[in-house]
Gaussian input, Z-matrix of N, CA and C with variables (Angstrom, degrees):
# hf/3-21g

backbone

0 1
 N
 C     1     B1
 C     2     B2     1     A1
 N     3     B3     2     A2     1     D1
 C     4     B4     3     A3     2     D2
 C     5     B5     4     A4     3     D3
 N     6     B6     5     A5     4     D4
 C     7     B7     6     A6     5     D5
 C     8     B8     7     A7     6     D6
 N     9     B9     8     A8     7     D7
 C    10    B10     9     A9     8     D8
 C    11    B11    10    A10     9     D9
 N    12    B12    11    A11    10    D10
 C    13    B13    12    A12    11    D11
 C    14    B14    13    A13    12    D12
 N    15    B15    14    A14    13    D13
 C    16    B16    15    A15    14    D14
 C    17    B17    16    A16    15    D15
 N    18    B18    17    A17    16    D16
 C    19    B19    18    A18    17    D17
 C    20    B20    19    A19    18    D18
 N    21    B21    20    A20    19    D19
 C    22    B22    21    A21    20    D20
 C    23    B23    22    A22    21    D21
 N    24    B24    23    A23    22    D22
 C    25    B25    24    A24    23    D23
 C    26    B26    25    A25    24    D24
 N    27    B27    26    A26    25    D25
 C    28    B28    27    A27    26    D26
 C    29    B29    28    A28    27    D27
 N    30    B30    29    A29    28    D28
 C    31    B31    30    A30    29    D29
 C    32    B32    31    A31    30    D30
 N    33    B33    32    A32    31    D31
 C    34    B34    33    A33    32    D32
 C    35    B35    34    A34    33    D33
 N    36    B36    35    A35    34    D34
 C    37    B37    36    A36    35    D35
 C    38    B38    37    A37    36    D36
 N    39    B39    38    A38    37    D37
 C    40    B40    39    A39    38    D38
 C    41    B41    40    A40    39    D39
 N    42    B42    41    A41    40    D40
 C    43    B43    42    A42    41    D41
 C    44    B44    43    A43    42    D42
 N    45    B45    44    A44    43    D43
 C    46    B46    45    A45    44    D44
 C    47    B47    46    A46    45    D45
 N    48    B48    47    A47    46    D46
 C    49    B49    48    A48    47    D47
 C    50    B50    49    A49    48    D48
 N    51    B51    50    A50    49    D49
 C    52    B52    51    A51    50    D50
 C    53    B53    52    A52    51    D51
 N    54    B54    53    A53    52    D52
 C    55    B55    54    A54    53    D53
 C    56    B56    55    A55    54    D54
 N    57    B57    56    A56    55    D55
 C    58    B58    57    A57    56    D56
 C    59    B59    58    A58    57    D57
 N    60    B60    59    A59    58    D58
 C    61    B61    60    A60    59    D59
 C    62    B62    61    A61    60    D60
 N    63    B63    62    A62    61    D61
 C    64    B64    63    A63    62    D62
 C    65    B65    64    A64    63    D63
 N    66    B66    65    A65    64    D64
 C    67    B67    66    A66    65    D65
 C    68    B68    67    A67    66    D66
 N    69    B69    68    A68    67    D67
 C    70    B70    69    A69    68    D68
 C    71    B71    70    A70    69    D69
 N    72    B72    71    A71    70    D70
 C    73    B73    72    A72    71    D71
 C    74    B74    73    A73    72    D72
 N    75    B75    74    A74    73    D73
 C    76    B76    75    A75    74    D74
 C    77    B77    76    A76    75    D75
 N    78    B78    77    A77    76    D76
 C    79    B79    78    A78    77    D77
 C    80    B80    79    A79    78    D78
 N    81    B81    80    A80    79    D79
 C    82    B82    81    A81    80    D80
 C    83    B83    82    A82    81    D81
 N    84    B84    83    A83    82    D82
 C    85    B85    84    A84    83    D83
 C    86    B86    85    A85    84    D84
 N    87    B87    86    A86    85    D85
 C    88    B88    87    A87    86    D86
 C    89    B89    88    A88    87    D87
 N    90    B90    89    A89    88    D88
 C    91    B91    90    A90    89    D89
 C    92    B92    91    A91    90    D90
 N    93    B93    92    A92    91    D91
 C    94    B94    93    A93    92    D92
 C    95    B95    94    A94    93    D93
 N    96    B96    95    A95    94    D94
 C    97    B97    96    A96    95    D95
 C    98    B98    97    A97    96    D96
 N    99    B99    98    A98    97    D97
 C   100   B100    99    A99    98    D98
 C   101   B101   100   A100    99    D99
 N   102   B102   101   A101   100   D100
 C   103   B103   102   A102   101   D101
 C   104   B104   103   A103   102   D102
 N   105   B105   104   A104   103   D103
 C   106   B106   105   A105   104   D104
 C   107   B107   106   A106   105   D105
 N   108   B108   107   A107   106   D106
 C   109   B109   108   A108   107   D107
 C   110   B110   109   A109   108   D108
 N   111   B111   110   A110   109   D109
 C   112   B112   111   A111   110   D110
 C   113   B113   112   A112   111   D111
 N   114   B114   113   A113   112   D112
 C   115   B115   114   A114   113   D113
 C   116   B116   115   A115   114   D114
 N   117   B117   116   A116   115   D115
 C   118   B118   117   A117   116   D116
 C   119   B119   118   A118   117   D117
 N   120   B120   119   A119   118   D118
 C   121   B121   120   A120   119   D119
 C   122   B122   121   A121   120   D120
 N   123   B123   122   A122   121   D121
 C   124   B124   123   A123   122   D122
 C   125   B125   124   A124   123   D123
 N   126   B126   125   A125   124   D124
 C   127   B127   126   A126   125   D125
 C   128   B128   127   A127   126   D126
 N   129   B129   128   A128   127   D127
 C   130   B130   129   A129   128   D128
 C   131   B131   130   A130   129   D129
 N   132   B132   131   A131   130   D130
 C   133   B133   132   A132   131   D131
 C   134   B134   133   A133   132   D132
 N   135   B135   134   A134   133   D133
 C   136   B136   135   A135   134   D134
 C   137   B137   136   A136   135   D135
 N   138   B138   137   A137   136   D136
 C   139   B139   138   A138   137   D137
 C   140   B140   139   A139   138   D138
 N   141   B141   140   A140   139   D139
 C   142   B142   141   A141   140   D140
 C   143   B143   142   A142   141   D141
 N   144   B144   143   A143   142   D142
 C   145   B145   144   A144   143   D143
 C   146   B146   145   A145   144   D144
 N   147   B147   146   A146   145   D145
 C   148   B148   147   A147   146   D146
 C   149   B149   148   A148   147   D147
 N   150   B150   149   A149   148   D148
 C   151   B151   150   A150   149   D149
 C   152   B152   151   A151   150   D150
 N   153   B153   152   A152   151   D151
 C   154   B154   153   A153   152   D152
 C   155   B155   154   A154   153   D153
 N   156   B156   155   A155   154   D154
 C   157   B157   156   A156   155   D155
 C   158   B158   157   A157   156   D156
 N   159   B159   158   A158   157   D157
 C   160   B160   159   A159   158   D158
 C   161   B161   160   A160   159   D159
 N   162   B162   161   A161   160   D160
 C   163   B163   162   A162   161   D161
 C   164   B164   163   A163   162   D162
 N   165   B165   164   A164   163   D163
 C   166   B166   165   A165   164   D164
 C   167   B167   166   A166   165   D165
 N   168   B168   167   A167   166   D166
 C   169   B169   168   A168   167   D167
 C   170   B170   169   A169   168   D168
 N   171   B171   170   A170   169   D169
 C   172   B172   171   A171   170   D170
 C   173   B173   172   A172   171   D171
 N   174   B174   173   A173   172   D172
 C   175   B175   174   A174   173   D173
 C   176   B176   175   A175   174   D174
 N   177   B177   176   A176   175   D175
 C   178   B178   177   A177   176   D176
 C   179   B179   178   A178   177   D177
 N   180   B180   179   A179   178   D178
 C   181   B181   180   A180   179   D179
 C   182   B182   181   A181   180   D180
 N   183   B183   182   A182   181   D181
 C   184   B184   183   A183   182   D182
 C   185   B185   184   A184   183   D183
 N   186   B186   185   A185   184   D184
 C   187   B187   186   A186   185   D185
 C   188   B188   187   A187   186   D186
 N   189   B189   188   A188   187   D187
 C   190   B190   189   A189   188   D188
 C   191   B191   190   A190   189   D189
 N   192   B192   191   A191   190   D190
 C   193   B193   192   A192   191   D191
 C   194   B194   193   A193   192   D192
 N   195   B195   194   A194   193   D193
 C   196   B196   195   A195   194   D194
 C   197   B197   196   A196   195   D195
 N   198   B198   197   A197   196   D196
 C   199   B199   198   A198   197   D197
 C   200   B200   199   A199   198   D198
 N   201   B201   200   A200   199   D199
 C   202   B202   201   A201   200   D200
 C   203   B203   202   A202   201   D201
 N   204   B204   203   A203   202   D202
 C   205   B205   204   A204   203   D203
 C   206   B206   205   A205   204   D204
 N   207   B207   206   A206   205   D205
 C   208   B208   207   A207   206   D206
 C   209   B209   208   A208   207   D207
 N   210   B210   209   A209   208   D208
 C   211   B211   210   A210   209   D209
 C   212   B212   211   A211   210   D210
 N   213   B213   212   A212   211   D211
 C   214   B214   213   A213   212   D212
 C   215   B215   214   A214   213   D213
 N   216   B216   215   A215   214   D214
 C   217   B217   216   A216   215   D215
 C   218   B218   217   A217   216   D216
 N   219   B219   218   A218   217   D217
 C   220   B220   219   A219   218   D218
 C   221   B221   220   A220   219   D219
 N   222   B222   221   A221   220   D220
 C   223   B223   222   A222   221   D221
 C   224   B224   223   A223   222   D222
 N   225   B225   224   A224   223   D223
 C   226   B226   225   A225   224   D224
 C   227   B227   226   A226   225   D225
 N   228   B228   227   A227   226   D226
 C   229   B229   228   A228   227   D227
 C   230   B230   229   A229   228   D228
 N   231   B231   230   A230   229   D229
 C   232   B232   231   A231   230   D230
 C   233   B233   232   A232   231   D231
 N   234   B234   233   A233   232   D232
 C   235   B235   234   A234   233   D233
 C   236   B236   235   A235   234   D234
 N   237   B237   236   A236   235   D235
 C   238   B238   237   A237   236   D236
 C   239   B239   238   A238   237   D237
 N   240   B240   239   A239   238   D238
 C   241   B241   240   A240   239   D239
 C   242   B242   241   A241   240   D240
 N   243   B243   242   A242   241   D241
 C   244   B244   243   A243   242   D242
 C   245   B245   244   A244   243   D243
 N   246   B246   245   A245   244   D244
 C   247   B247   246   A246   245   D245
 C   248   B248   247   A247   246   D246
 N   249   B249   248   A248   247   D247
 C   250   B250   249   A249   248   D248
 C   251   B251   250   A250   249   D249
 N   252   B252   251   A251   250   D250
 C   253   B253   252   A252   251   D251
 C   254   B254   253   A253   252   D252
 N   255   B255   254   A254   253   D253
 C   256   B256   255   A255   254   D254
 C   257   B257   256   A256   255   D255
 N   258   B258   257   A257   256   D256
 C   259   B259   258   A258   257   D257
 C   260   B260   259   A259   258   D258
 N   261   B261   260   A260   259   D259
 C   262   B262   261   A261   260   D260
 C   263   B263   262   A262   261   D261
 N   264   B264   263   A263   262   D262
 C   265   B265   264   A264   263   D263
 C   266   B266   265   A265   264   D264
 N   267   B267   266   A266   265   D265
 C   268   B268   267   A267   266   D266
 C   269   B269   268   A268   267   D267
 N   270   B270   269   A269   268   D268
 C   271   B271   270   A270   269   D269
 C   272   B272   271   A271   270   D270
 N   273   B273   272   A272   271   D271
 C   274   B274   273   A273   272   D272
 C   275   B275   274   A274   273   D273
 N   276   B276   275   A275   274   D274
 C   277   B277   276   A276   275   D275
 C   278   B278   277   A277   276   D276
 N   279   B279   278   A278   277   D277
 C   280   B280   279   A279   278   D278
 C   281   B281   280   A280   279   D279
 N   282   B282   281   A281   280   D280
 C   283   B283   282   A282   281   D281
 C   284   B284   283   A283   282   D282
 N   285   B285   284   A284   283   D283
 C   286   B286   285   A285   284   D284
 C   287   B287   286   A286   285   D285
 N   288   B288   287   A287   286   D286
 C   289   B289   288   A288   287   D287
 C   290   B290   289   A289   288   D288
 N   291   B291   290   A290   289   D289
 C   292   B292   291   A291   290   D290
 C   293   B293   292   A292   291   D291
 N   294   B294   293   A293   292   D292
 C   295   B295   294   A294   293   D293
 C   296   B296   295   A295   294   D294
 N   297   B297   296   A296   295   D295
 C   298   B298   297   A297   296   D296
 C   299   B299   298   A298   297   D297
 N   300   B300   299   A299   298   D298
 C   301   B301   300   A300   299   D299
 C   302   B302   301   A301   300   D300
 N   303   B303   302   A302   301   D301
 C   304   B304   303   A303   302   D302
 C   305   B305   304   A304   303   D303
 N   306   B306   305   A305   304   D304
 C   307   B307   306   A306   305   D305
 C   308   B308   307   A307   306   D306
 N   309   B309   308   A308   307   D307
 C   310   B310   309   A309   308   D308
 C   311   B311   310   A310   309   D309

   B1=1.4291
   B2=1.5212
   B3=1.2775
   B4=1.4531
   B5=1.5184
   B6=1.2486
   B7=1.4516
   B8=1.5168
   B9=1.2742
   B10=1.4572
   B11=1.5171
   B12=1.3144
   B13=1.4563
   B14=1.5112
   B15=1.3027
   B16=1.4725
   B17=1.5318
   B18=1.3197
   B19=1.4676
   B20=1.5248
   B21=1.3105
   B22=1.4577
   B23=1.5215
   B24=1.2980
   B25=1.4686
   B26=1.5286
   B27=1.3119
   B28=1.4649
   B29=1.5174
   B30=1.3002
   B31=1.4637
   B32=1.5233
   B33=1.3136
   B34=1.4638
   B35=1.5223
   B36=1.3297
   B37=1.4700
   B38=1.5241
   B39=1.3315
   B40=1.4658
   B41=1.5198
   B42=1.3311
   B43=1.4635
   B44=1.5238
   B45=1.3314
   B46=1.4634
   B47=1.5257
   B48=1.3224
   B49=1.4661
   B50=1.5271
   B51=1.3170
   B52=1.4653
   B53=1.5240
   B54=1.3237
   B55=1.4641
   B56=1.5309
   B57=1.3421
   B58=1.4580
   B59=1.5172
   B60=1.3188
   B61=1.4564
   B62=1.5274
   B63=1.3295
   B64=1.4694
   B65=1.5218
   B66=1.3262
   B67=1.4628
   B68=1.5280
   B69=1.3241
   B70=1.4601
   B71=1.5175
   B72=1.3305
   B73=1.4650
   B74=1.5284
   B75=1.3022
   B76=1.4645
   B77=1.5322
   B78=1.3285
   B79=1.4716
   B80=1.5284
   B81=1.3385
   B82=1.4693
   B83=1.5261
   B84=1.3321
   B85=1.4606
   B86=1.5211
   B87=1.3278
   B88=1.4693
   B89=1.5265
   B90=1.3272
   B91=1.4614
   B92=1.5301
   B93=1.3133
   B94=1.4685
   B95=1.5266
   B96=1.3208
   B97=1.4629
   B98=1.5235
   B99=1.3210
   B100=1.4660
   B101=1.5311
   B102=1.3141
   B103=1.4692
   B104=1.5278
   B105=1.3382
   B106=1.4711
   B107=1.5314
   B108=1.3228
   B109=1.4674
   B110=1.5283
   B111=1.3183
   B112=1.4663
   B113=1.5239
   B114=1.3236
   B115=1.4707
   B116=1.5275
   B117=1.3122
   B118=1.4600
   B119=1.5280
   B120=1.3190
   B121=1.4640
   B122=1.5335
   B123=1.3326
   B124=1.4676
   B125=1.5225
   B126=1.3138
   B127=1.4571
   B128=1.5186
   B129=1.3216
   B130=1.4656
   B131=1.5283
   B132=1.3298
   B133=1.4675
   B134=1.5238
   B135=1.3220
   B136=1.4679
   B137=1.5227
   B138=1.3142
   B139=1.4681
   B140=1.5196
   B141=1.3307
   B142=1.4618
   B143=1.5298
   B144=1.3230
   B145=1.4663
   B146=1.5259
   B147=1.3251
   B148=1.4574
   B149=1.5290
   B150=1.3364
   B151=1.4580
   B152=1.5249
   B153=1.3344
   B154=1.4675
   B155=1.5249
   B156=1.3264
   B157=1.4615
   B158=1.5266
   B159=1.3322
   B160=1.4648
   B161=1.5187
   B162=1.3335
   B163=1.4645
   B164=1.5224
   B165=1.3273
   B166=1.4626
   B167=1.5264
   B168=1.3165
   B169=1.4629
   B170=1.5264
   B171=1.3355
   B172=1.4651
   B173=1.5321
   B174=1.3473
   B175=1.4563
   B176=1.5099
   B177=1.3244
   B178=1.4592
   B179=1.5223
   B180=1.3164
   B181=1.4510
   B182=1.5269
   B183=1.3271
   B184=1.4617
   B185=1.5191
   B186=1.3377
   B187=1.4619
   B188=1.5261
   B189=1.3357
   B190=1.4611
   B191=1.5261
   B192=1.3279
   B193=1.4642
   B194=1.5251
   B195=1.3240
   B196=1.4677
   B197=1.5317
   B198=1.3342
   B199=1.4685
   B200=1.5239
   B201=1.3336
   B202=1.4676
   B203=1.5310
   B204=1.3279
   B205=1.4628
   B206=1.5202
   B207=1.3247
   B208=1.4639
   B209=1.5257
   B210=1.3233
   B211=1.4527
   B212=1.5347
   B213=1.3194
   B214=1.4656
   B215=1.5201
   B216=1.3211
   B217=1.4750
   B218=1.5279
   B219=1.3186
   B220=1.4624
   B221=1.5242
   B222=1.3234
   B223=1.4649
   B224=1.5269
   B225=1.3363
   B226=1.4637
   B227=1.5273
   B228=1.3313
   B229=1.4670
   B230=1.5305
   B231=1.3285
   B232=1.4668
   B233=1.5323
   B234=1.3333
   B235=1.4712
   B236=1.5360
   B237=1.3346
   B238=1.4599
   B239=1.5347
   B240=1.3203
   B241=1.4674
   B242=1.5258
   B243=1.3205
   B244=1.4642
   B245=1.5248
   B246=1.3280
   B247=1.4720
   B248=1.5268
   B249=1.3295
   B250=1.4672
   B251=1.5248
   B252=1.3215
   B253=1.4639
   B254=1.5202
   B255=1.3188
   B256=1.4649
   B257=1.5265
   B258=1.3277
   B259=1.4734
   B260=1.5171
   B261=1.3288
   B262=1.4634
   B263=1.5285
   B264=1.3395
   B265=1.4679
   B266=1.5283
   B267=1.3313
   B268=1.4513
   B269=1.5145
   B270=1.3013
   B271=1.4645
   B272=1.5193
   B273=1.3368
   B274=1.4584
   B275=1.5256
   B276=1.3160
   B277=1.4705
   B278=1.5276
   B279=1.3211
   B280=1.4612
   B281=1.5245
   B282=1.3166
   B283=1.4585
   B284=1.5313
   B285=1.3283
   B286=1.4703
   B287=1.5184
   B288=1.3246
   B289=1.4530
   B290=1.5289
   B291=1.3089
   B292=1.4631
   B293=1.5306
   B294=1.3292
   B295=1.4669
   B296=1.5266
   B297=1.3161
   B298=1.4591
   B299=1.5228
   B300=1.3064
   B301=1.4574
   B302=1.5176
   B303=1.3218
   B304=1.4603
   B305=1.5207
   B306=1.3015
   B307=1.4721
   B308=1.5123
   B309=1.3194
   B310=1.4688
   B311=1.4984
   A1=108.94
   A2=115.13
   A3=118.10
   A4=109.46
   A5=112.51
   A6=119.77
   A7=109.13
   A8=115.50
   A9=120.03
   A10=109.11
   A11=115.33
   A12=120.45
   A13=110.48
   A14=116.29
   A15=119.68
   A16=110.51
   A17=114.67
   A18=119.64
   A19=109.14
   A20=113.48
   A21=118.17
   A22=108.92
   A23=117.16
   A24=119.12
   A25=110.25
   A26=115.09
   A27=121.10
   A28=108.28
   A29=114.07
   A30=118.76
   A31=107.56
   A32=116.37
   A33=120.22
   A34=111.03
   A35=117.17
   A36=120.27
   A37=111.25
   A38=116.62
   A39=120.39
   A40=111.05
   A41=116.73
   A42=121.03
   A43=111.00
   A44=116.65
   A45=120.41
   A46=110.34
   A47=116.95
   A48=120.43
   A49=110.64
   A50=117.15
   A51=121.13
   A52=110.79
   A53=116.49
   A54=120.66
   A55=110.89
   A56=117.20
   A57=121.16
   A58=111.55
   A59=115.99
   A60=121.01
   A61=110.86
   A62=116.31
   A63=120.70
   A64=111.58
   A65=116.92
   A66=121.69
   A67=112.28
   A68=116.82
   A69=120.67
   A70=114.42
   A71=117.18
   A72=119.50
   A73=112.91
   A74=117.55
   A75=120.42
   A76=111.60
   A77=117.30
   A78=120.01
   A79=111.32
   A80=117.38
   A81=120.55
   A82=111.47
   A83=115.77
   A84=119.16
   A85=109.70
   A86=116.73
   A87=120.25
   A88=110.18
   A89=117.29
   A90=121.17
   A91=110.46
   A92=117.48
   A93=121.70
   A94=112.70
   A95=118.27
   A96=120.57
   A97=111.93
   A98=116.62
   A99=121.03
   A100=109.30
   A101=117.50
   A102=121.04
   A103=111.35
   A104=120.01
   A105=117.25
   A106=113.98
   A107=117.48
   A108=121.59
   A109=112.45
   A110=118.00
   A111=124.01
   A112=113.52
   A113=118.10
   A114=121.30
   A115=111.06
   A116=117.77
   A117=120.49
   A118=111.49
   A119=117.00
   A120=120.82
   A121=112.39
   A122=117.34
   A123=119.89
   A124=113.90
   A125=117.47
   A126=121.14
   A127=112.25
   A128=114.47
   A129=121.87
   A130=112.68
   A131=117.83
   A132=120.08
   A133=111.47
   A134=116.85
   A135=120.49
   A136=110.22
   A137=116.98
   A138=120.43
   A139=112.76
   A140=117.64
   A141=120.97
   A142=112.46
   A143=117.30
   A144=120.24
   A145=113.85
   A146=117.22
   A147=120.42
   A148=109.89
   A149=115.40
   A150=120.93
   A151=110.28
   A152=117.62
   A153=119.65
   A154=110.08
   A155=115.46
   A156=120.89
   A157=113.20
   A158=116.96
   A159=120.94
   A160=109.88
   A161=114.59
   A162=121.85
   A163=107.21
   A164=116.42
   A165=119.98
   A166=109.48
   A167=115.54
   A168=119.88
   A169=112.55
   A170=117.94
   A171=119.96
   A172=112.40
   A173=116.79
   A174=119.96
   A175=115.42
   A176=117.93
   A177=121.39
   A178=108.41
   A179=116.03
   A180=122.45
   A181=107.98
   A182=117.04
   A183=122.37
   A184=108.21
   A185=115.28
   A186=121.30
   A187=109.60
   A188=116.01
   A189=121.86
   A190=108.56
   A191=116.08
   A192=122.58
   A193=109.25
   A194=116.08
   A195=123.15
   A196=114.16
   A197=118.36
   A198=119.65
   A199=110.59
   A200=114.61
   A201=119.90
   A202=111.00
   A203=115.80
   A204=119.34
   A205=111.95
   A206=116.39
   A207=119.82
   A208=111.07
   A209=117.26
   A210=119.68
   A211=110.14
   A212=117.01
   A213=120.85
   A214=110.94
   A215=115.59
   A216=120.61
   A217=111.04
   A218=116.48
   A219=119.92
   A220=112.17
   A221=116.81
   A222=119.45
   A223=110.80
   A224=116.01
   A225=120.17
   A226=111.92
   A227=115.95
   A228=121.51
   A229=112.94
   A230=116.90
   A231=120.41
   A232=114.18
   A233=120.69
   A234=118.64
   A235=113.14
   A236=116.82
   A237=119.85
   A238=111.21
   A239=116.81
   A240=120.73
   A241=109.52
   A242=117.48
   A243=121.33
   A244=110.23
   A245=117.31
   A246=120.41
   A247=110.99
   A248=116.75
   A249=120.36
   A250=111.14
   A251=116.63
   A252=121.12
   A253=110.89
   A254=116.60
   A255=121.21
   A256=113.85
   A257=117.50
   A258=120.50
   A259=112.31
   A260=117.22
   A261=121.08
   A262=108.60
   A263=117.73
   A264=120.17
   A265=112.01
   A266=115.30
   A267=121.09
   A268=115.29
   A269=117.90
   A270=121.64
   A271=109.36
   A272=116.68
   A273=120.02
   A274=107.80
   A275=117.53
   A276=119.46
   A277=113.79
   A278=113.91
   A279=121.73
   A280=105.68
   A281=117.07
   A282=121.29
   A283=112.89
   A284=115.82
   A285=119.36
   A286=108.61
   A287=114.75
   A288=120.60
   A289=108.12
   A290=115.05
   A291=121.37
   A292=106.19
   A293=115.45
   A294=121.31
   A295=108.07
   A296=116.65
   A297=120.00
   A298=109.50
   A299=114.97
   A300=120.49
   A301=110.07
   A302=115.59
   A303=121.02
   A304=109.51
   A305=115.60
   A306=122.44
   A307=108.43
   A308=116.70
   A309=120.27
   A310=112.03
   D1=121.73
   D2=-178.01
   D3=-87.95
   D4=146.03
   D5=-179.94
   D6=-96.82
   D7=129.88
   D8=-179.54
   D9=-87.00
   D10=132.29
   D11=179.47
   D12=-78.05
   D13=173.05
   D14=179.24
   D15=-64.84
   D16=148.47
   D17=176.68
   D18=-62.95
   D19=147.36
   D20=176.06
   D21=-69.05
   D22=144.64
   D23=177.39
   D24=-63.79
   D25=147.14
   D26=177.59
   D27=-110.82
   D28=154.01
   D29=170.73
   D30=-66.04
   D31=148.92
   D32=-179.84
   D33=-60.24
   D34=-36.27
   D35=178.99
   D36=-63.39
   D37=-37.12
   D38=177.57
   D39=-68.71
   D40=-41.09
   D41=179.14
   D42=-63.74
   D43=-42.24
   D44=179.45
   D45=-66.95
   D46=-44.14
   D47=178.52
   D48=-59.59
   D49=-41.45
   D50=178.63
   D51=-65.08
   D52=-43.32
   D53=178.46
   D54=-60.60
   D55=-47.76
   D56=-179.96
   D57=-60.95
   D58=-40.57
   D59=178.04
   D60=-65.02
   D61=-47.47
   D62=179.68
   D63=-61.84
   D64=-34.99
   D65=-179.91
   D66=-79.08
   D67=-10.41
   D68=178.89
   D69=77.19
   D70=22.25
   D71=-177.06
   D72=-120.55
   D73=9.78
   D74=-177.35
   D75=-59.21
   D76=-42.85
   D77=-178.91
   D78=-65.68
   D79=-38.35
   D80=179.28
   D81=-67.34
   D82=-40.00
   D83=178.71
   D84=-65.30
   D85=-41.88
   D86=178.53
   D87=-63.44
   D88=-41.23
   D89=178.84
   D90=-62.37
   D91=-39.02
   D92=-178.75
   D93=-70.85
   D94=-12.48
   D95=177.62
   D96=-63.73
   D97=-12.04
   D98=174.73
   D99=-55.49
   D100=-35.89
   D101=-174.69
   D102=-64.46
   D103=-55.49
   D104=179.59
   D105=-71.66
   D106=-19.32
   D107=-179.15
   D108=-93.84
   D109=1.80
   D110=-172.64
   D111=-46.47
   D112=-54.45
   D113=-175.80
   D114=-61.45
   D115=-39.30
   D116=178.71
   D117=-69.01
   D118=-32.75
   D119=-176.91
   D120=-78.98
   D121=-40.18
   D122=-173.02
   D123=-107.89
   D124=-12.42
   D125=179.84
   D126=98.42
   D127=158.15
   D128=-174.69
   D129=-65.28
   D130=-36.26
   D131=-177.52
   D132=-61.98
   D133=-47.59
   D134=178.97
   D135=-69.78
   D136=-39.97
   D137=-179.08
   D138=-61.84
   D139=-27.95
   D140=178.66
   D141=-69.11
   D142=-26.64
   D143=-174.35
   D144=-113.97
   D145=-6.49
   D146=-176.65
   D147=-141.31
   D148=135.18
   D149=-177.31
   D150=-127.03
   D151=122.42
   D152=178.56
   D153=-67.89
   D154=141.76
   D155=-177.20
   D156=-112.51
   D157=-42.92
   D158=-174.81
   D159=-161.38
   D160=159.52
   D161=175.59
   D162=-129.53
   D163=130.52
   D164=177.74
   D165=-91.64
   D166=164.03
   D167=-177.71
   D168=-65.65
   D169=-21.85
   D170=178.71
   D171=-86.14
   D172=4.28
   D173=175.82
   D174=91.15
   D175=20.76
   D176=175.83
   D177=-93.43
   D178=126.48
   D179=178.00
   D180=-103.98
   D181=125.98
   D182=176.97
   D183=-96.84
   D184=126.84
   D185=-175.87
   D186=-129.87
   D187=128.58
   D188=175.93
   D189=-89.23
   D190=132.17
   D191=-174.81
   D192=-118.58
   D193=145.46
   D194=-174.05
   D195=-64.14
   D196=-37.55
   D197=-175.17
   D198=-148.23
   D199=165.44
   D200=177.44
   D201=-62.43
   D202=-39.37
   D203=179.38
   D204=-59.86
   D205=-46.25
   D206=178.15
   D207=-66.79
   D208=-34.73
   D209=179.03
   D210=-63.17
   D211=-41.19
   D212=177.09
   D213=-64.15
   D214=-46.23
   D215=-179.77
   D216=-60.86
   D217=-46.87
   D218=-178.17
   D219=-69.20
   D220=-31.66
   D221=175.25
   D222=-60.76
   D223=-40.61
   D224=177.27
   D225=-67.42
   D226=-29.82
   D227=-178.77
   D228=-89.44
   D229=1.18
   D230=-172.62
   D231=-51.09
   D232=-45.42
   D233=179.27
   D234=-58.41
   D235=-38.83
   D236=179.19
   D237=-71.13
   D238=-37.98
   D239=178.86
   D240=-65.11
   D241=-44.95
   D242=178.66
   D243=-61.66
   D244=-42.52
   D245=178.59
   D246=-61.14
   D247=-40.91
   D248=179.21
   D249=-64.93
   D250=-41.82
   D251=179.56
   D252=-65.31
   D253=-40.92
   D254=-174.44
   D255=-83.72
   D256=9.33
   D257=175.93
   D258=-65.42
   D259=-24.43
   D260=-177.16
   D261=-71.43
   D262=117.56
   D263=-177.36
   D264=-70.54
   D265=146.61
   D266=174.67
   D267=81.73
   D268=-1.76
   D269=-178.85
   D270=-94.69
   D271=141.17
   D272=174.80
   D273=-59.25
   D274=126.03
   D275=-171.30
   D276=-71.35
   D277=151.80
   D278=168.32
   D279=-82.25
   D280=128.69
   D281=-175.44
   D282=-101.16
   D283=-29.46
   D284=178.61
   D285=-155.21
   D286=161.44
   D287=178.00
   D288=-122.67
   D289=131.71
   D290=175.61
   D291=-103.12
   D292=107.02
   D293=-179.50
   D294=-87.26
   D295=134.15
   D296=176.60
   D297=-139.91
   D298=150.23
   D299=-178.24
   D300=-68.81
   D301=132.34
   D302=179.70
   D303=-72.06
   D304=133.68
   D305=177.69
   D306=-104.67
   D307=111.09
   D308=179.74
   D309=-91.83

């Protein structure tokens, strides 16, 4: 009977990735990365006036916007914003954006 030695240590990133995969939520966590990556994905101008709040499992992104004027403008730009967000390969796509007025 052979004795098995201790498992080799894993990097914390590998352990977390394995946990997320085992829990079945890796794709949702990757999809939610849109929130911290927002400014890089959509640009500084949009990021100054709009802040992502949440992502649903069906691909709806909720974004708080500074004013009604910007909400109208961004609604017209929605196809381009979605295309910019979905440039990241392998990520569950954002399908629509729900723009709402930011409450300060």
